[in-house]
C-alpha positions as CSV (number, residue, x, y, z in Angstrom):
1,M,5.9,89.4,46.8
2,T,8.2,89.1,49.1
3,W,10.6,86.3,50.0
4,N,14.4,85.6,51.6
5,N,16.3,82.6,52.6
6,R,15.3,80.3,56.0
7,I,16.5,77.9,57.4
8,Y,14.8,74.2,57.0
9,R,14.6,71.5,59.2
10,H,14.8,68.5,56.7
11,I,14.5,64.6,57.9
12,I,16.2,62.4,55.2
13,G,15.7,58.6,56.1
14,S,16.2,59.1,60.1
15,K,19.0,61.6,59.9
16,E,18.1,65.2,60.0
17,C,19.6,67.9,58.7
18,F,19.1,71.4,57.2
19,A,19.0,74.0,54.3
20,L,18.3,77.0,53.0
21,H,15.2,77.8,51.0
22,E,13.9,80.7,49.6
23,T,10.8,81.5,51.5
24,F,7.9,83.4,49.8
25,Y,5.9,85.7,51.8
26,N,2.6,87.9,50.8
27,N,2.6,91.2,51.1
28,E,-0.3,92.1,52.7
29,T,-0.3,90.1,55.3
30,G,3.6,88.5,55.9
31,L,2.0,85.0,56.1
32,I,4.3,82.4,54.6
33,E,3.1,81.5,51.0
34,S,6.1,79.1,49.7
35,W,9.1,78.2,49.5
36,T,11.4,76.6,46.8
37,E,11.2,72.8,46.5
38,V,14.7,72.1,46.5
39,P,17.5,73.9,48.6
40,V,19.7,77.1,47.5
41,T,22.1,75.3,49.8
42,E,23.7,71.5,50.3
43,F,22.6,69.8,53.4
44,S,24.2,70.6,56.4
45,D,23.9,68.1,59.2
46,S,23.6,71.7,61.8
47,I,22.7,74.6,61.9
48,D,25.9,76.0,62.8
49,E,27.4,74.1,60.1
50,L,25.5,75.4,57.6
51,I,26.3,78.3,59.1
52,Q,29.7,77.9,58.3
53,D,29.9,76.5,55.1
54,L,27.8,79.9,53.7
55,E,30.5,81.8,55.1
56,Q,33.1,80.3,53.6
57,K,31.4,80.0,50.0
58,L,31.2,84.2,50.9
59,T,34.7,84.4,51.7
60,D,35.7,82.3,49.0
61,A,33.3,84.5,46.2
62,K,34.9,87.6,47.7
63,R,38.4,86.2,47.1
64,F,38.0,85.5,43.4
65,R,35.8,88.1,42.4
66,N,38.2,89.5,39.8
67,A,38.8,86.1,38.5
68,V,35.5,84.4,37.4
69,L,36.1,81.2,35.9
70,L,33.9,80.2,32.3
71,P,31.7,76.7,33.2
72,N,31.9,75.5,29.5
73,A,36.1,76.5,29.4
74,N,38.5,74.0,29.6
75,V,41.2,73.4,32.4
76,D,43.8,75.4,30.5
77,E,41.9,78.1,30.1
78,N,40.2,78.4,33.8
79,N,43.7,78.0,35.0
80,L,44.8,80.8,33.0
81,I,41.8,83.4,34.2
82,S,43.1,81.9,37.6
83,G,46.5,83.4,36.7
84,K,47.9,79.8,36.8
């Protein structure tokens, strides 16, 4: 089975929004077999906004790759890691 991330259009109430879902394919047929029920991103109002949000996340991840924070640390500990 192979997979990639695909944009899905959601209708929430009467509002259209977009999010990425992991999508899984049959190796033999190349057809979609399933996708994650929960998106792997937040919902965005447009495809362009979704892509812009993802680009910003990638920029931030690259910028802070050498100062990885700890989710169970306290604020002071994470500020030390951040060099503050």
